[in-house]
N, C-alpha and C positions, 0 to 999 in steps of 0.2 A: 883605249875606249873601255870604260867600266861596264860590267853587266847590270842589268836592272835588278832591284831588290826582290827577293822572294817574299812570300806572305809572312813566313817565319821570321825573316830579318826585320821586316816593317814592325811586326808586334813586339820583337825584342827592343827595337830602337824606340818604339813608342812607350814602352814601359820605362825604359832609361830616361826619356824625355820627361815623363811624369815624375819620376824620383827626383830629377835635377830641378824641376819646377818647385817641388816641395822644399828641397834643400835651400834653394835661393830665397824663397818666401820666408823661410825660417831666418836665414841670414839677414835678410832686410829688416825683419821685425827686430832682431837682437842688435843690429848695428845702428839702430835710429839714435840711441842715446849719444853715441859719439859725434854725431853731427850737429848737436845743439850748439848755439853760440857760446864762445868762451866769455865767462863773466869777467869783464875788465875791472870790476870793483874788488875782485879777490885780492886779499893781502899776500900775493906771492910775488916773487922776484921777476924782473924783466925777462930773464932767460927761460924761467919756468913758464911764463905767459906765452913766450914765443913758441916754446915747445908743444904747449897745449893747443895753440893755433895751427901749428903744423900737423899735429895728430888729427885735428879737426878736419883740415884740408884732405888729408889721406884717407880719412874715413868717408868724406863726401865722394871722393874719386872712386873709391871702391864700391860705394852704393851705386854710383851712376853706372859703373861696369856691370854690377849685378842686375840692375834694372834693364840694361840693353840686352843683356843675355836673356833675361826672363821674357823680354819681348820677342826674342829671336825663337825661343822655345815655344811660346805661343803660336807663332807664325808657323812653325814646324808642325805642331799638332793639328792646326787648321789644315796644313798641306796634306797631312795624312787622311784626314776626314774627306778632303776633296779628291784624293787619289793622285796628288801631284808631288808627294814626298819623295825625296832622292833623286829629283831632277834639278840640275843646275839651272838657277835663275839668269845666268848669262848666256849659256850655250844650248841649254835644254838637253843636254846629254846626261846620262846617269852619273851620279857623283861617285858612287863606290861604297861598298859596306865598310871597308877599312877606315876611310876618312869619316864616315858617319858614325862610326864606333867610337872614334876619338873625339868627335865633336858633332853630336847628333843634330844639333840645331843649325849646322852650317847650310847656308843656301847656295853656295858656290863650289864647284870643282876646285881642284888645286890650281889648274891653269887659269881659270877666271879669277880666282881669288889672287894670285900672283900678279895678274895685270892690274887689279884694283887697287893694290898696296903702293904707296908712294916709294920711290927709289928703286924700283925693280925694272 
């Protein structure tokens, strides 16, 4: 069982969440161009067109991942304001500073996250 976070730890993690939020917003702004539809009328070869479409799909997947993480960060910042940050959404036990340092937006402790992942 992990110990509850201190006020200093919460402030440190809140600052990290704010920094991550800004980084992800910037990444989303700069990656928008890569998700635009591939122009099928472009005079390029079939393999080049397939490569462009694959890159577009990878850019879209990356953006979706960033958007999900941004939502998790927003939820974590709300939890800080509500005084519920650092408590697992599954078992309501403290998550632990080490895990939150690695992934400050995580809503689950290691045990609950393991149970939620398929194949475990």
